[in-house]
Every structure is written in C-alpha cells, then in structure tokens.
N, C-alpha and C positions, 0 to 999 in steps of 0.2 A: 610439480606439486604432488605430495604424497596423499592421494585421495583416499587410499585405504586407511591411512593413519587418521585422517579427518573423519572417516566413517565410524571409527571407534567412538567418536564423540556422541554418536546417536545410538544408544542401546536398543531403540525400537527396531532397528534393522535385524535383530536376532529373531524377531517374532513376526514382524509385519513388513510388507513391501509398501511403503507409503508413497502413493502417487497423488496425494490430495493436498499439496502445498498451496493450492489455490483455495483451499477450505480452511482447515485449522491444522497447523504443523506440530509435530512432536518437538520438544525442546531438547537441547544438548545437555551433556553432563555438566558443562561449565555454567550453563544457565541455572540448572538445579542447584549446583554448589553455591552460586551467588545468592540465591533465595535462602538456602539453609544458613549461610553465613549471616545474612540479615536477621533472621529470626534468632540465631544464637546471640548476636549482639544486642538485640532488643530485650533479652532476658535480664541484662544488667545495664540498662540504659543510663548514660550520664552525658554531660556536656561534651566530652571528648568524642563520644560516638556520634552525637547529633551533628557536631561540626564536620566529622568525617562523612556522614551521610549527605550533608549539604554540599560539600566539595565534590563528592561522587556524582551528585545530581547534575552539577554543571559540566563535569567531564562527559557525561552521557549526552547532554544537550549538544556539546561540541562534536561528539562522535557522529551523531545523526547529521549535523550540519556538514561535516566532511563527506559523508556518504553521498549527499545530494548536491554538493558544490555550493553550500550556503554559508552564512555567518551564524555563530551561535546565538546572537541576539535576535535572530529571525525565527527561532524555534521555540515553540511552546509544547508542553506535554498535555496530551488529551487522553481520554479513556479509549477512544476508537476513532475510526474514520468518520463515522456519522457525526460524532460530536464536533470534530474539526470542521467539517463542511457546514454544519449548522451554525457554528460560531461566525463563519464568514457570511453566510446568508443573512443571519439576523443582525450582524454588526454594520453592514453598509447602509448608507443613507439613501433609501429608495424613495422614488416619487411615483405617484399614480401615472401609468402610461409607460413606465420603463419596461424593458423586456430582458429576459435571460434566454440563452440558447443552451439547451440540454440535448441529450442523445437518446433516441428511441432504443429500447432494449437494454439500457444501462441497468446496473444493479440499483435497487431502490435507494441506497444510501446517497447516491449522487443525483437523485431526482426529487425526492420528497422535500429536502430542505428548500429547493427552489419553488416547488409547488406551494409550499407554505406561505410564500410571499403574495399569494392571491389576495390575502386580507388587506394588503396595502395597494392593491390595484396593479400589481406587477404580473405580466404575462410570461409564462414559460413556453417557449417554442421548441418543439421536438424535431430534431433532424434525424432523418432515416439514413443509417450507414449504407455504404455500398461495399459488397463483399466483406461485411462486418467492420469496415474501416471508415472512419470519419473523414470526409473530404472537405477541404477548405472552401471549394466552390459552393458546396451545399450549405455551409455555414453562412457564406456571403449572401446567398440567395434568400436566406431566412432572416437576415439582419436588417435593421433600419437605423435611423438616427437616434432612436431611443434604446438601442441595445447596449446594455451596460456590462454584461459578463457572459463568457462562454464557459460552460462546465463540461468537462470531458474526462474520461479515464485514460491513464497511460496505457493500460492493457485491458482489453475487454474480458470480462469475467467468464463469458459463456462460449467464446470462440478462440481466445488467445491472441486476437489481433492487436498489434502494437501500433498505436496511432502516432502520426508525425507531429509530435508536440512542438518541435521547432517551427514548422510551417504554420501551424495554428497560432503559435505565439507571435510570429512575425505579423500575421494578418491582424491579430488583436491589437498589437501595439501601434501599428500604423493608423489605427482608428480610435485609439484611446479606450479600447475595450479591455476589461480585466479577464485574465485567464485563470481559472480554478481547476486543478487537476486532482482527481482521485487516483492516488498512486499505489494503493494496496496490492494490486495484482502484478506490479512490476518491480517496485523498489525492493532490493535484496536479491533479485535474480537478473535484472537488466539494468544498465547504466542510465542515469538521468542527471544532467547538470541543469539545475533550475535557473541559474543565471544565464547560461548560454542559450537556453531554449525560451526565455522570456516568461517563465511561470511566475505568476503573482502569488498564488496560494497553492499549497500542496498538503493534502491530508493522507496520513498513512497509519493504519493500525499495525501492531507488531506481530500478530499471531499467524500470519501467512508466510511470506517469503523472507521476512526478517528473522523467523525462527524464535520468536519470543513468546512468553505467555500471553494469554488473553488479558485485556484490561489496561493496556498502556500502548500509546502510539504518539505520534508527533504531528503538529501543525506547523507548516512553514508559512510565514507571511513576509513578503519581500520588504526591505527597507523603503523601496519606492512607494509603497502604498500603505505602510503601517498607520499613518495618520488618517487614512480614509476609512478605517474599520474601528468601530467602537466596541468595547467589550460589553456583552450583555450579562456577564456574570461578574459580580463585584464582591470583594471581600478584603480582608486585611492585607493580603499578599499582592493584590493587583495594583497597589499604589506605589509611587516612588518612596524610597526610605521606609520600607514596610515595617522595619523593626522599631520605628518610633511610633508607638501606639497613640499617645496623647501629646499635644492636642490633635484633634482630627485634622487631616490634611488630604483632601480628596483630589490628589494630583495623580492621574494614571501613570503607570510606568511607560517610558517612551519606546519600549521594545515589545517583542512578542510575549514577554512574561506577563503583560497585562491581562492575558487570557487565562491565567492561572489564579483563581480567586482565593485559594486557601492552601492549607497544608498539602504537600504532594503525596501521591500514592507511591511511597518509596519502595514498598514491597514489590510492586509491579515494575517500577522503573529500574531497579537493580537487575531484574531479569532481562529487561530490554537492553540494558547496558552491556551485560555479558554477551548477549546475542550480537550486538553491534560490534563489539570488540572482535569476535570471531570473523565476521564478514570483512572488517577492515584489515585484519591480519592476512586474510587470503587475498583481498583486493577485488573491488567491484568488476574490473575488466576481466580478471582471471575467472571470476565466478560466472560472468556472462558467457565467456568462451566455453567453459565447461558445460553449462546448461545447454548451449546450442549444440555441442557435440553429442550430449545424451539424447536430446530431442531429434537430432539427425538420425541417430541409430534407431530410435523409437519409430520414427516415420518410415524409415527404410524397411524395418522388419514388419510393420503393419501392412505396407504396400505389397510386400512379397506374399503375404497371407490373404490378399484380396480385399483388404480394407481400403476405405477412401478417406483421405485426410481432408477435413472440412476447414481447418484453420488456414488463414492466409499464409503463404510460404515464401514470400519475398524476403530478401536478406534483412531489410529494415522493418518488415511487417511481423516477424515472428517474435515469440516470447517463450517463456517456460511452459506455457500451456499448449497442449496438442489435443484437439478434438477430432475424433474419427468416427466414421460409420463402419460397423463391422461388415464382414463379407456377406454376400447375398444369402438370404435365408436365415440369418442370425438376428434375433430381436435384440436391439440395444439394451433395453431395460432388463431383459433376462440375463444378458451377458454381464451387466453391471452387478446384478445379484450374485452371479456365479463367481465373478472376480472377488467381490468383497467376502464371500464365504470362504474363498481360498486365501484370505488375508492379503489380497492385492487390492489396496484401497483406491478406488476411483469413484467418479460421480457421473450421472447422466446430465449433460448440459448441451445446449445448442443443437438439439436434434441428433446428438450422437453421444459419445463417451468422452469425458474429459480426463486426460492424464496429465499430471503436473509434477514431474520429478524435480529434484534440486541437485546441488553440486555433489552431494554425497551418495546419490543414486548411482548404480553401476550396471554393467551388462548382465550380471546375474539377476538383478531385479527385473530387467527387461525380459529375460528369458522366462521368468515366472509368468509374466503377463502373456507372452507368446504361447507358452505351453497350455494355458487355460483356453486361449482362443483356438489353438490347434485341436484341443479335445472337443 
C-alpha cells in the first residue's frame, strides 16, 4: 500500500501533526471536492441533479453497510452518534421496572439517552470496567429478568480499550437482551462485523475515524429487531411510498429508513460518502493493520522515553487510541499544552495524554511527538 500517496490526500499534514482522530478529524481532498461538487450542482438545480443526489444517497447507505457487515436497508442517516442512540432509546417499548445496563466512565452520548428513560420508570445500572474493559461477568452480575438492553462502546474514548463485542453479544442473545453499541471511536480504524458479533444497534458519527465532516453519521438497526423500535420522528419521508403525498397513508417504512423523517442533509452526506469510498478502497482490514503498526511504534518510542502506557495492550484489547502517562516529573497537562503549541495535536484523557493516529500518520509524525517529549 502506498501510504505516502494516501497521505497526500490530507493537506493538513503540511502544517499539523494530527493525533486527535478520537476528537474531530481533518477531511481529505476528495471529501472537500465532493462537497464543492455538490454546491456547484446546487447552483443550477434541476430534476436530473435531484435524481443523481437521491441515487448517490443510496450508494452511500450501501457503502456504510459494507463497512460494518450489514445490509443497506438496515442503515439510516443521522446527524451524529447522540441522535442515533437517542432514537433507539426513545423508540423501544419500555415498561416501568425495566432496566438498561450502561458503563461507568462512558462518554455521555452513550449514557444520557438511557438516563432519560427514568421518566418511564426504567433504571440504568452502571457497570464499572476492569482495566478499562467491560467484562461479561460484570454485566451478568448487574442484570436481572427485567434487563432489556446493554449499551456499550466498541472502543472506550478515554483509554482506547476495545471491548469484546462478540462475547457481550453472545451473552445478550442467549438471554434475549438487546445490544446497542456506540461505534464512533472504533469504526473506520478497527474492524467490526455487526452480524457476526450480534450487534442489534450501532450508532456512528462521521467526524472521527471515518474522516468525514461533522453533521452526518449512520444508525444501524438489525433486521432482527427493526419491528421492535418505533420512530419518534415522523414526516413525509418516514412512510412507505413517500412520494405519494395524498391521500395520507401513515404506514411506516419497513426498514431503517423510517428513522429519516424528512429531506436528507445531502451536503453532509456526500462528504461522508467520499470518506467512506476512501476507507473501502483501502480496505478495513488493511487500515486496522496499519493503525496497529503505527500505534506499536508509538508505544515503543514512548516506553523508551520513560512513559507509561495506560491503554490495555492485549492484541484484541487495543485500538487506534493510545493513552500514556509521561516520564516521571513531567506534568501531563503541561505536556499537552506544549505539544499542541508545537502543532502536535493531542488531548488530555484518562489521567494521561491521548494520542490517536490514523492510517496516513507516519514515523515522521511520531518523531515530532518524541522530540517535544525529549525537550
């Protein structure tokens, strides 16, 4: 793989060493070009352009489905991860006394939608991870006969721990418990097959590891459970045969499209589509291997300089996020400020410093970080 050639896709590399893909990522040249093409087409809008946009929308839906091992009719477009998770939380038929299992220390996007169910008498039980990893035994100890859903992240935002989604999914399905995954810190950097791992719901915003602009993401709802989730957003587009406006016919779409109530955010979606095309051209497995190689070199260099890796480091526990504590006598917050001032973009997380490179990061980028630490 010509990684240097792919690096040219990201002009930000000429000015900034971006190690914050776990935050907001820079976009590629092809994403910017796709957005420009859309605005150029919108200058002279006609039915031909509108049909082309609609067809492209479905291509993008299918592209995300391929990335996660799903079917296109299981994918809905959403603005962000929070919206996707909230649609699931609000759309299930809860009863007073039901419970949800969520994870202590999770990003609030995968906690607050479940806490909001308190108004219906639903309890959210918080599991404490061990070594930042969610253990099936701890989920089991927290569950009872009224547990309806487990909400967990594919990758923890503050430690980089990659949870064993397949093991959690197997436990859930043995007990008819739904599994909802926040995938924003993993999808695009590490592989996930939602069918193989038993995921029922997956929400992913586009602006982190997918390398897309903010404002567009995807919600996966498995065919197994689509009838168990009602849409709480209703509009002309959420019904079957949406182009027949009259007479009124309130028959929801039978697929994930029922969660899209009105006209799509095509401007954001075409950017997401270009980003997905790039990821699929390279290949999810190739990207994961590359990200693991970069983070291996990152961790090795940090250890040689006296830093302590805080992220879990087992082969199945790692992700694109590496959190480290700097050498003795170095204040993490001060080092973050120094790195950012040197245009090496990192963040303070998990009691240390979070570094999140992507496939186009290279050894020269790592050396810039090492040089600052050395000074």
